[in-house]
A tleap script that builds the chain and sets N, CA, C and O, in Angstrom:
source leaprc.protein.ff14SB
mol = sequence {
  NMET TYR LEU THR GLU HIE PHE ASN SER GLU
  GLU PHE ALA CYS GLN CYS GLY CYS GLY THR
  GLY ASN ILE MET GLN ASN LEU VAL LEU LYS
  LEU GLU GLU VAL ARG VAL ALA ILE ASP ARG
  PRO MET ARG ILE ASN SER GLY ILE ARG CYS
  LEU LYS HIE ASN ARG SER ILE GLY SER SER
  ASP THR SER SER HIE ILE LYS GLY ILE ALA
  VAL ASP VAL GLY CYS THR GLN MET SER ASP
  ARG LEU GLN LEU MET SER GLU PHE VAL LYS
  HIE PHE LYS ARG ILE GLY ILE HIE LYS GLU
  PHE ILE HIE VAL ASP ILE ASP VAL ASP LYS
  ARG ASN GLY ILE PHE VAL CTYR
}
set mol.1.N position { -52.441 85.040 -12.150 }
set mol.1.CA position { -51.398 86.027 -12.287 }
set mol.1.C position { -50.705 85.847 -13.646 }
set mol.1.O position { -50.273 84.749 -13.995 }
set mol.2.N position { -50.611 86.936 -14.392 }
set mol.2.CA position { -49.954 86.876 -15.693 }
set mol.2.C position { -48.433 86.862 -15.547 }
set mol.2.O position { -47.857 87.651 -14.798 }
set mol.3.N position { -47.797 85.947 -16.281 }
set mol.3.CA position { -46.338 85.828 -16.298 }
set mol.3.C position { -45.749 86.601 -17.464 }
set mol.3.O position { -44.639 87.128 -17.386 }
set mol.4.N position { -46.515 86.659 -18.551 }
set mol.4.CA position { -46.154 87.431 -19.744 }
set mol.4.C position { -47.452 88.028 -20.275 }
set mol.4.O position { -48.511 87.873 -19.668 }
set mol.5.N position { -47.363 88.693 -21.385 }
set mol.5.CA position { -48.566 89.289 -21.967 }
set mol.5.C position { -49.639 88.251 -22.288 }
set mol.5.O position { -50.832 88.529 -22.167 }
set mol.6.N position { -49.212 87.049 -22.698 }
set mol.6.CA position { -50.166 86.041 -23.168 }
set mol.6.C position { -50.313 84.807 -22.284 }
set mol.6.O position { -51.190 83.983 -22.543 }
set mol.7.N position { -49.496 84.652 -21.261 }
set mol.7.CA position { -49.543 83.438 -20.442 }
set mol.7.C position { -49.725 83.786 -18.968 }
set mol.7.O position { -49.112 84.719 -18.449 }
set mol.8.N position { -50.587 83.009 -18.307 }
set mol.8.CA position { -50.758 83.188 -16.863 }
set mol.8.C position { -50.342 81.918 -16.126 }
set mol.8.O position { -50.255 80.844 -16.720 }
set mol.9.N position { -50.092 82.050 -14.852 }
set mol.9.CA position { -49.559 80.947 -14.056 }
set mol.9.C position { -50.509 79.744 -14.004 }
set mol.9.O position { -50.050 78.606 -13.910 }
set mol.10.N position { -51.813 79.979 -14.064 }
set mol.10.CA position { -52.773 78.875 -13.991 }
set mol.10.C position { -52.627 77.904 -15.169 }
set mol.10.O position { -52.897 76.712 -15.022 }
set mol.11.N position { -52.208 78.399 -16.317 }
set mol.11.CA position { -52.046 77.541 -17.490 }
set mol.11.C position { -50.984 76.477 -17.269 }
set mol.11.O position { -51.026 75.416 -17.892 }
set mol.12.N position { -50.032 76.755 -16.384 }
set mol.12.CA position { -48.897 75.866 -16.171 }
set mol.12.C position { -49.039 75.007 -14.911 }
set mol.12.O position { -48.177 74.169 -14.643 }
set mol.13.N position { -50.103 75.198 -14.137 }
set mol.13.CA position { -50.295 74.496 -12.869 }
set mol.13.C position { -50.481 72.999 -13.072 }
set mol.13.O position { -50.989 72.561 -14.105 }
set mol.14.N position { -50.070 72.225 -12.086 }
set mol.14.CA position { -50.264 70.772 -12.122 }
set mol.14.C position { -51.744 70.475 -12.281 }
set mol.14.O position { -52.582 71.084 -11.615 }
set mol.15.N position { -52.060 69.549 -13.154 }
set mol.15.CA position { -53.449 69.232 -13.471 }
set mol.15.C position { -54.195 68.542 -12.336 }
set mol.15.O position { -55.422 68.456 -12.367 }
set mol.16.N position { -53.473 68.053 -11.339 }
set mol.16.CA position { -54.160 67.403 -10.220 }
set mol.16.C position { -54.698 68.433 -9.230 }
set mol.16.O position { -55.468 68.089 -8.334 }
set mol.17.N position { -54.297 69.699 -9.389 }
set mol.17.CA position { -54.793 70.752 -8.522 }
set mol.17.C position { -54.008 70.959 -7.240 }
set mol.17.O position { -54.435 71.712 -6.364 }
set mol.18.N position { -52.864 70.298 -7.121 }
set mol.18.CA position { -52.086 70.371 -5.879 }
set mol.18.C position { -51.372 71.713 -5.671 }
set mol.18.O position { -51.028 72.068 -4.544 }
set mol.19.N position { -51.152 72.454 -6.759 }
set mol.19.CA position { -50.472 73.736 -6.649 }
set mol.19.C position { -48.963 73.640 -6.517 }
set mol.19.O position { -48.309 74.610 -6.134 }
set mol.20.N position { -48.409 72.483 -6.828 }
set mol.20.CA position { -46.977 72.248 -6.695 }
set mol.20.C position { -46.143 73.069 -7.670 }
set mol.20.O position { -46.486 73.185 -8.846 }
set mol.21.N position { -45.042 73.640 -7.173 }
set mol.21.CA position { -43.983 74.209 -7.992 }
set mol.21.C position { -44.283 75.490 -8.737 }
set mol.21.O position { -45.398 76.012 -8.723 }
set mol.22.N position { -43.245 75.971 -9.387 }
set mol.22.CA position { -43.309 77.169 -10.222 }
set mol.22.C position { -42.716 76.851 -11.586 }
set mol.22.O position { -41.728 76.125 -11.694 }
set mol.23.N position { -43.322 77.396 -12.610 }
set mol.23.CA position { -42.798 77.213 -13.955 }
set mol.23.C position { -41.591 78.132 -14.118 }
set mol.23.O position { -41.611 79.261 -13.628 }
set mol.24.N position { -40.561 77.677 -14.784 }
set mol.24.CA position { -39.348 78.461 -14.979 }
set mol.24.C position { -39.637 79.636 -15.912 }
set mol.24.O position { -40.144 79.450 -17.019 }
set mol.25.N position { -39.313 80.834 -15.460 }
set mol.25.CA position { -39.605 82.044 -16.220 }
set mol.25.C position { -38.930 82.035 -17.592 }
set mol.25.O position { -39.514 82.512 -18.565 }
set mol.26.N position { -37.720 81.504 -17.685 }
set mol.26.CA position { -37.014 81.446 -18.968 }
set mol.26.C position { -37.801 80.631 -19.993 }
set mol.26.O position { -37.824 80.971 -21.176 }
set mol.27.N position { -38.442 79.563 -19.541 }
set mol.27.CA position { -39.281 78.742 -20.418 }
set mol.27.C position { -40.489 79.552 -20.902 }
set mol.27.O position { -40.825 79.531 -22.086 }
set mol.28.N position { -41.125 80.252 -19.989 }
set mol.28.CA position { -42.306 81.041 -20.346 }
set mol.28.C position { -41.926 82.158 -21.323 }
set mol.28.O position { -42.688 82.454 -22.244 }
set mol.29.N position { -40.782 82.768 -21.136 }
set mol.29.CA position { -40.339 83.831 -22.049 }
set mol.29.C position { -40.118 83.297 -23.462 }
set mol.29.O position { -40.444 83.967 -24.442 }
set mol.30.N position { -39.568 82.099 -23.564 }
set mol.30.CA position { -39.386 81.473 -24.882 }
set mol.30.C position { -40.749 81.172 -25.527 }
set mol.30.O position { -40.936 81.387 -26.725 }
set mol.31.N position { -41.685 80.677 -24.728 }
set mol.31.CA position { -43.033 80.413 -25.240 }
set mol.31.C position { -43.704 81.701 -25.694 }
set mol.31.O position { -44.409 81.714 -26.703 }
set mol.32.N position { -43.491 82.768 -24.966 }
set mol.32.CA position { -44.056 84.067 -25.346 }
set mol.32.C position { -43.507 84.515 -26.702 }
set mol.32.O position { -44.254 85.040 -27.528 }
set mol.33.N position { -42.216 84.313 -26.935 }
set mol.33.CA position { -41.626 84.675 -28.228 }
set mol.33.C position { -42.277 83.890 -29.363 }
set mol.33.O position { -42.553 84.442 -30.428 }
set mol.34.N position { -42.519 82.609 -29.132 }
set mol.34.CA position { -43.189 81.776 -30.135 }
set mol.34.C position { -44.618 82.259 -30.336 }
set mol.34.O position { -45.082 82.381 -31.470 }
set mol.35.N position { -45.312 82.533 -29.243 }
set mol.35.CA position { -46.711 83.005 -29.316 }
set mol.35.C position { -46.826 84.289 -30.126 }
set mol.35.O position { -47.744 84.431 -30.934 }
set mol.36.N position { -45.924 85.206 -29.922 }
set mol.36.CA position { -45.936 86.469 -30.663 }
set mol.36.C position { -45.638 86.211 -32.140 }
set mol.36.O position { -46.267 86.809 -33.014 }
set mol.37.N position { -44.690 85.331 -32.419 }
set mol.37.CA position { -44.310 85.040 -33.804 }
set mol.37.C position { -45.445 84.396 -34.596 }
set mol.37.O position { -45.646 84.733 -35.763 }
set mol.38.N position { -46.191 83.473 -33.981 }
set mol.38.CA position { -47.271 82.797 -34.713 }
set mol.38.C position { -48.572 83.598 -34.670 }
set mol.38.O position { -49.494 83.332 -35.441 }
set mol.39.N position { -48.644 84.564 -33.779 }
set mol.39.CA position { -49.783 85.482 -33.685 }
set mol.39.C position { -51.120 84.775 -33.474 }
set mol.39.O position { -52.127 85.134 -34.084 }
set mol.40.N position { -51.116 83.775 -32.610 }
set mol.40.CA position { -52.355 83.098 -32.215 }
set mol.40.C position { -52.115 82.357 -30.902 }
set mol.40.O position { -50.973 82.032 -30.578 }
set mol.41.N position { -53.173 82.088 -30.147 }
set mol.41.CA position { -53.027 81.411 -28.853 }
set mol.41.C position { -52.425 80.011 -28.971 }
set mol.41.O position { -52.549 79.343 -29.998 }
set mol.42.N position { -51.777 79.593 -27.902 }
set mol.42.CA position { -51.271 78.227 -27.769 }
set mol.42.C position { -51.897 77.642 -26.509 }
set mol.42.O position { -51.934 78.297 -25.467 }
set mol.43.N position { -52.384 76.424 -26.605 }
set mol.43.CA position { -52.993 75.749 -25.454 }
set mol.43.C position { -51.925 74.910 -24.734 }
set mol.43.O position { -51.322 74.017 -25.328 }
set mol.44.N position { -51.705 75.205 -23.469 }
set mol.44.CA position { -50.761 74.425 -22.671 }
set mol.44.C position { -51.510 73.212 -22.128 }
set mol.44.O position { -52.375 73.350 -21.262 }
set mol.45.N position { -51.184 72.038 -22.630 }
set mol.45.CA position { -51.820 70.800 -22.168 }
set mol.45.C position { -51.266 70.362 -20.824 }
set mol.45.O position { -52.000 69.846 -19.981 }
set mol.46.N position { -49.972 70.567 -20.625 }
set mol.46.CA position { -49.327 70.120 -19.395 }
set mol.46.C position { -48.118 70.997 -19.130 }
set mol.46.O position { -47.294 71.220 -20.017 }
set mol.47.N position { -48.017 71.486 -17.920 }
set mol.47.CA position { -46.865 72.285 -17.504 }
set mol.47.C position { -46.178 71.579 -16.345 }
set mol.47.O position { -45.583 70.515 -16.517 }
set mol.48.N position { -46.266 72.177 -15.171 }
set mol.48.CA position { -45.684 71.580 -13.972 }
set mol.48.C position { -46.476 70.330 -13.594 }
set mol.48.O position { -47.698 70.286 -13.733 }
set mol.49.N position { -45.762 69.324 -13.117 }
set mol.49.CA position { -46.419 68.127 -12.587 }
set mol.49.C position { -45.784 67.777 -11.246 }
set mol.49.O position { -44.561 67.771 -11.108 }
set mol.50.N position { -46.625 67.487 -10.264 }
set mol.50.CA position { -46.093 66.922 -9.026 }
set mol.50.C position { -45.710 65.471 -9.326 }
set mol.50.O position { -46.160 64.900 -10.320 }
set mol.51.N position { -44.897 64.890 -8.484 }
set mol.51.CA position { -44.436 63.527 -8.709 }
set mol.51.C position { -45.603 62.536 -8.743 }
set mol.51.O position { -45.620 61.613 -9.558 }
set mol.52.N position { -46.567 62.737 -7.859 }
set mol.52.CA position { -47.723 61.825 -7.805 }
set mol.52.C position { -48.505 61.865 -9.118 }
set mol.52.O position { -48.828 60.816 -9.677 }
set mol.53.N position { -48.810 63.056 -9.610 }
set mol.53.CA position { -49.550 63.170 -10.872 }
set mol.53.C position { -48.718 62.625 -12.031 }
set mol.53.O position { -49.235 61.924 -12.900 }
set mol.54.N position { -47.439 62.948 -12.035 }
set mol.54.CA position { -46.554 62.476 -13.094 }
set mol.54.C position { -46.563 60.952 -13.169 }
set mol.54.O position { -46.636 60.379 -14.256 }
set mol.55.N position { -46.488 60.304 -12.017 }
set mol.55.CA position { -46.530 58.833 -11.978 }
set mol.55.C position { -47.900 58.307 -12.405 }
set mol.55.O position { -47.993 57.266 -13.054 }
set mol.56.N position { -48.964 59.032 -12.039 }
set mol.56.CA position { -50.321 58.561 -12.363 }
set mol.56.C position { -50.591 58.542 -13.861 }
set mol.56.O position { -51.454 57.795 -14.323 }
set mol.57.N position { -49.866 59.353 -14.623 }
set mol.57.CA position { -50.045 59.351 -16.076 }
set mol.57.C position { -48.980 58.509 -16.772 }
set mol.57.O position { -48.905 58.486 -18.001 }
set mol.58.N position { -48.158 57.817 -15.984 }
set mol.58.CA position { -47.175 56.888 -16.541 }
set mol.58.C position { -45.896 57.530 -17.035 }
set mol.58.O position { -45.161 56.926 -17.816 }
set mol.59.N position { -45.622 58.741 -16.595 }
set mol.59.CA position { -44.406 59.420 -17.021 }
set mol.59.C position { -43.248 59.083 -16.085 }
set mol.59.O position { -43.456 58.637 -14.957 }
set mol.60.N position { -42.057 59.296 -16.559 }
set mol.60.CA position { -40.828 58.966 -15.831 }
set mol.60.C position { -40.589 59.906 -14.649 }
set mol.60.O position { -40.978 61.073 -14.683 }
set mol.61.N position { -39.953 59.386 -13.617 }
set mol.61.CA position { -39.589 60.216 -12.460 }
set mol.61.C position { -38.527 61.254 -12.813 }
set mol.61.O position { -38.253 62.153 -12.018 }
set mol.62.N position { -37.934 61.140 -13.983 }
set mol.62.CA position { -36.941 62.129 -14.430 }
set mol.62.C position { -37.557 63.150 -15.388 }
set mol.62.O position { -36.828 63.892 -16.047 }
set mol.63.N position { -38.870 63.194 -15.473 }
set mol.63.CA position { -39.558 64.118 -16.371 }
set mol.63.C position { -39.180 65.562 -16.069 }
set mol.63.O position { -39.106 65.968 -14.910 }
set mol.64.N position { -38.947 66.319 -17.113 }
set mol.64.CA position { -38.635 67.740 -16.978 }
set mol.64.C position { -39.840 68.531 -16.468 }
set mol.64.O position { -39.677 69.639 -15.958 }
set mol.65.N position { -41.026 67.985 -16.597 }
set mol.65.CA position { -42.235 68.643 -16.082 }
set mol.65.C position { -42.160 68.785 -14.562 }
set mol.65.O position { -42.646 69.773 -14.012 }
set mol.66.N position { -41.561 67.816 -13.879 }
set mol.66.CA position { -41.448 67.848 -12.420 }
set mol.66.C position { -40.603 69.046 -11.973 }
set mol.66.O position { -40.854 69.631 -10.919 }
set mol.67.N position { -39.616 69.401 -12.770 }
set mol.67.CA position { -38.723 70.522 -12.448 }
set mol.67.C position { -39.296 71.870 -12.884 }
set mol.67.O position { -38.706 72.911 -12.596 }
set mol.68.N position { -40.438 71.864 -13.574 }
set mol.68.CA position { -41.036 73.118 -14.044 }
set mol.68.C position { -40.314 73.716 -15.233 }
set mol.68.O position { -40.328 74.930 -15.438 }
set mol.69.N position { -39.677 72.846 -16.024 }
set mol.69.CA position { -38.911 73.340 -17.173 }
set mol.69.C position { -39.375 72.693 -18.481 }
set mol.69.O position { -38.615 72.608 -19.446 }
set mol.70.N position { -40.635 72.239 -18.499 }
set mol.70.CA position { -41.179 71.611 -19.702 }
set mol.70.C position { -42.667 71.906 -19.821 }
set mol.70.O position { -43.363 72.083 -18.821 }
set mol.71.N position { -43.136 71.955 -21.052 }
set mol.71.CA position { -44.564 72.078 -21.325 }
set mol.71.C position { -44.916 71.226 -22.537 }
set mol.71.O position { -44.080 70.944 -23.396 }
set mol.72.N position { -46.182 70.828 -22.575 }
set mol.72.CA position { -46.750 70.179 -23.744 }
set mol.72.C position { -47.774 71.154 -24.311 }
set mol.72.O position { -48.711 71.553 -23.620 }
set mol.73.N position { -47.592 71.531 -25.559 }
set mol.73.CA position { -48.482 72.473 -26.226 }
set mol.73.C position { -49.430 71.684 -27.118 }
set mol.73.O position { -48.992 70.943 -27.998 }
set mol.74.N position { -50.723 71.843 -26.891 }
set mol.74.CA position { -51.722 71.121 -27.670 }
set mol.74.C position { -51.606 71.418 -29.154 }
set mol.74.O position { -51.490 72.571 -29.568 }
set mol.75.N position { -51.641 70.350 -29.949 }
set mol.75.CA position { -51.507 70.510 -31.399 }
set mol.75.C position { -51.938 69.213 -32.071 }
set mol.75.O position { -51.301 68.174 -31.895 }
set mol.76.N position { -53.029 69.275 -32.847 }
set mol.76.CA position { -53.513 68.066 -33.515 }
set mol.76.C position { -53.572 68.201 -35.034 }
set mol.76.O position { -53.738 67.202 -35.734 }
set mol.77.N position { -53.441 69.408 -35.547 }
set mol.77.CA position { -53.530 69.638 -36.992 }
set mol.77.C position { -52.138 69.748 -37.608 }
set mol.77.O position { -51.244 70.360 -37.024 }
set mol.78.N position { -51.956 69.157 -38.783 }
set mol.78.CA position { -50.651 69.192 -39.445 }
set mol.78.C position { -50.191 70.618 -39.722 }
set mol.78.O position { -49.020 70.936 -39.518 }
set mol.79.N position { -51.086 71.474 -40.180 }
set mol.79.CA position { -50.697 72.844 -40.500 }
set mol.79.C position { -50.257 73.593 -39.245 }
set mol.79.O position { -49.300 74.366 -39.289 }
set mol.80.N position { -50.948 73.370 -38.129 }
set mol.80.CA position { -50.553 73.993 -36.865 }
set mol.80.C position { -49.206 73.458 -36.399 }
set mol.80.O position { -48.363 74.209 -35.908 }
set mol.81.N position { -49.014 72.159 -36.559 }
set mol.81.CA position { -47.760 71.528 -36.140 }
set mol.81.C position { -46.588 72.106 -36.927 }
set mol.81.O position { -45.530 72.380 -36.359 }
set mol.82.N position { -46.772 72.288 -38.217 }
set mol.82.CA position { -45.713 72.861 -39.050 }
set mol.82.C position { -45.387 74.279 -38.601 }
set mol.82.O position { -44.216 74.640 -38.480 }
set mol.83.N position { -46.408 75.077 -38.356 }
set mol.83.CA position { -46.186 76.456 -37.923 }
set mol.83.C position { -45.473 76.498 -36.567 }
set mol.83.O position { -44.516 77.252 -36.393 }
set mol.84.N position { -45.934 75.697 -35.617 }
set mol.84.CA position { -45.298 75.660 -34.305 }
set mol.84.C position { -43.863 75.157 -34.380 }
set mol.84.O position { -42.964 75.746 -33.779 }
set mol.85.N position { -43.648 74.079 -35.110 }
set mol.85.CA position { -42.293 73.527 -35.214 }
set mol.85.C position { -41.334 74.520 -35.857 }
set mol.85.O position { -40.169 74.604 -35.466 }
set mol.86.N position { -41.815 75.265 -36.832 }
set mol.86.CA position { -40.967 76.275 -37.487 }
set mol.86.C position { -40.449 77.289 -36.482 }
set mol.86.O position { -39.327 77.779 -36.611 }
set mol.87.N position { -41.262 77.606 -35.481 }
set mol.87.CA position { -40.837 78.558 -34.450 }
set mol.87.C position { -40.131 77.871 -33.283 }
set mol.87.O position { -39.139 78.392 -32.772 }
set mol.88.N position { -40.623 76.723 -32.860 }
set mol.88.CA position { -40.002 76.033 -31.727 }
set mol.88.C position { -38.521 75.754 -31.960 }
set mol.88.O position { -37.717 75.905 -31.041 }
set mol.89.N position { -38.149 75.351 -33.167 }
set mol.89.CA position { -36.739 75.025 -33.422 }
set mol.89.C position { -35.835 76.255 -33.310 }
set mol.89.O position { -34.621 76.112 -33.166 }
set mol.90.N position { -36.398 77.439 -33.373 }
set mol.90.CA position { -35.616 78.667 -33.206 }
set mol.90.C position { -35.333 78.972 -31.738 }
set mol.90.O position { -34.405 79.717 -31.425 }
set mol.91.N position { -36.126 78.400 -30.842 }
set mol.91.CA position { -36.054 78.770 -29.427 }
set mol.91.C position { -35.732 77.620 -28.474 }
set mol.91.O position { -35.322 77.852 -27.337 }
set mol.92.N position { -35.917 76.386 -28.933 }
set mol.92.CA position { -35.732 75.229 -28.055 }
set mol.92.C position { -34.786 74.212 -28.675 }
set mol.92.O position { -34.782 74.011 -29.890 }
set mol.93.N position { -33.983 73.570 -27.827 }
set mol.93.CA position { -33.050 72.536 -28.282 }
set mol.93.C position { -33.571 71.134 -28.015 }
set mol.93.O position { -32.987 70.151 -28.471 }
set mol.94.N position { -34.685 71.038 -27.266 }
set mol.94.CA position { -35.315 69.738 -26.988 }
set mol.94.C position { -36.798 69.842 -27.326 }
set mol.94.O position { -37.537 70.628 -26.734 }
set mol.95.N position { -37.211 69.026 -28.293 }
set mol.95.CA position { -38.595 69.058 -28.771 }
set mol.95.C position { -39.071 67.620 -28.969 }
set mol.95.O position { -38.376 66.796 -29.563 }
set mol.96.N position { -40.259 67.339 -28.462 }
set mol.96.CA position { -40.862 66.024 -28.663 }
set mol.96.C position { -42.180 66.169 -29.405 }
set mol.96.O position { -42.990 67.038 -29.085 }
set mol.97.N position { -42.388 65.324 -30.386 }
set mol.97.CA position { -43.597 65.412 -31.202 }
set mol.97.C position { -44.509 64.223 -30.907 }
set mol.97.O position { -44.093 63.067 -30.979 }
set mol.98.N position { -45.739 64.528 -30.581 }
set mol.98.CA position { -46.795 63.544 -30.320 }
set mol.98.C position { -47.963 63.916 -31.225 }
set mol.98.O position { -48.048 65.059 -31.675 }
set mol.99.N position { -48.843 62.999 -31.495 }
set mol.99.CA position { -49.962 63.315 -32.390 }
set mol.99.C position { -50.934 64.325 -31.790 }
set mol.99.O position { -51.721 64.924 -32.523 }
set mol.100.N position { -50.899 64.527 -30.472 }
set mol.100.CA position { -51.822 65.474 -29.836 }
set mol.100.C position { -51.149 66.698 -29.226 }
set mol.100.O position { -51.840 67.626 -28.806 }
set mol.101.N position { -49.828 66.724 -29.168 }
set mol.101.CA position { -49.118 67.847 -28.579 }
set mol.101.C position { -47.663 67.888 -29.045 }
set mol.101.O position { -47.147 66.937 -29.632 }
set mol.102.N position { -47.027 69.010 -28.766 }
set mol.102.CA position { -45.581 69.149 -28.959 }
set mol.102.C position { -44.985 69.491 -27.604 }
set mol.102.O position { -45.400 70.454 -26.959 }
set mol.103.N position { -44.024 68.707 -27.180 }
set mol.103.CA position { -43.321 68.910 -25.918 }
set mol.103.C position { -42.097 69.779 -26.185 }
set mol.103.O position { -41.352 69.532 -27.134 }
set mol.104.N position { -41.890 70.785 -25.360 }
set mol.104.CA position { -40.651 71.564 -25.399 }
set mol.104.C position { -40.142 71.699 -23.976 }
set mol.104.O position { -40.926 71.815 -23.035 }
set mol.105.N position { -38.824 71.684 -23.823 }
set mol.105.CA position { -38.256 71.899 -22.500 }
set mol.105.C position { -36.894 72.564 -22.616 }
set mol.105.O position { -36.315 72.671 -23.696 }
set mol.106.N position { -36.407 73.004 -21.468 }
set mol.106.CA position { -35.098 73.655 -21.396 }
set mol.106.C position { -34.195 72.900 -20.421 }
set mol.106.O position { -33.398 73.508 -19.706 }
set mol.107.N position { -34.325 71.593 -20.398 }
set mol.107.CA position { -33.587 70.733 -19.472 }
set mol.107.C position { -32.155 70.517 -19.964 }
set mol.107.O position { -31.927 69.798 -20.936 }
set mol.108.N position { -31.199 71.144 -19.287 }
set mol.108.CA position { -29.787 71.035 -19.695 }
set mol.108.C position { -29.178 69.687 -19.296 }
set mol.108.O position { -28.068 69.363 -19.717 }
set mol.109.N position { -29.895 68.903 -18.489 }
set mol.109.CA position { -29.397 67.595 -18.070 }
set mol.109.C position { -29.749 66.482 -19.058 }
set mol.109.O position { -29.396 65.322 -18.847 }
set mol.110.N position { -30.443 66.842 -20.133 }
set mol.110.CA position { -30.843 65.845 -21.132 }
set mol.110.C position { -30.282 66.210 -22.495 }
set mol.110.O position { -29.973 67.369 -22.768 }
set mol.111.N position { -30.156 65.197 -23.346 }
set mol.111.CA position { -29.618 65.422 -24.692 }
set mol.111.C position { -30.538 66.286 -25.525 }
set mol.111.O position { -31.762 66.173 -25.452 }
set mol.112.N position { -29.931 67.150 -26.316 }
set mol.112.CA position { -30.691 67.997 -27.233 }
set mol.112.C position { -31.137 67.195 -28.447 }
set mol.112.O position { -30.494 66.216 -28.824 }
set mol.113.N position { -32.230 67.610 -29.049 }
set mol.113.CA position { -32.698 66.978 -30.273 }
set mol.113.C position { -34.208 66.987 -30.368 }
set mol.113.O position { -34.910 67.520 -29.509 }
set mol.114.N position { -34.677 66.386 -31.426 }
set mol.114.CA position { -36.119 66.243 -31.665 }
set mol.114.C position { -36.444 64.762 -31.569 }
set mol.114.O position { -35.793 63.931 -32.203 }
set mol.115.N position { -37.456 64.435 -30.771 }
set mol.115.CA position { -37.841 63.043 -30.603 }
set mol.115.C position { -39.321 62.893 -30.873 }
set mol.115.O position { -40.072 63.869 -30.868 }
set mol.116.N position { -39.732 61.659 -31.109 }
set mol.116.CA position { -41.127 61.343 -31.415 }
set mol.116.C position { -41.639 60.377 -30.350 }
set mol.116.O position { -40.953 59.429 -29.967 }
set mol.117.N position { -42.852 60.638 -29.884 }
set mol.117.CA position { -43.495 59.742 -28.898 }
set mol.117.C position { -44.141 58.585 -29.618 }
set mol.117.O position { -44.735 57.716 -28.982 }
savepdb mol mol.pdb
quit
């Protein structure tokens, strides 16, 4: 099922296949704005996570992914990272940079800023 013109619900599903949770529509709308601005697809590496899957990958029980308000967007090239970051900072107040992805979330219970994994 498509959530926006460019994103469907399967892209955000827990990777363990459990079908847990729903991705927050406000998050998807922000991602859609970025997708339109950069005019190319974005690969969602991780969206919603059930607690079991989240623990299995060594993530914290307070992860924003569990609440359906965070995604990791695949990104390994410097030029792609620059383009994505230029747009992400316009739409998100919490951004994490990893060598293989960029994390964005809309978690109001956490401090705003840019962090590095």
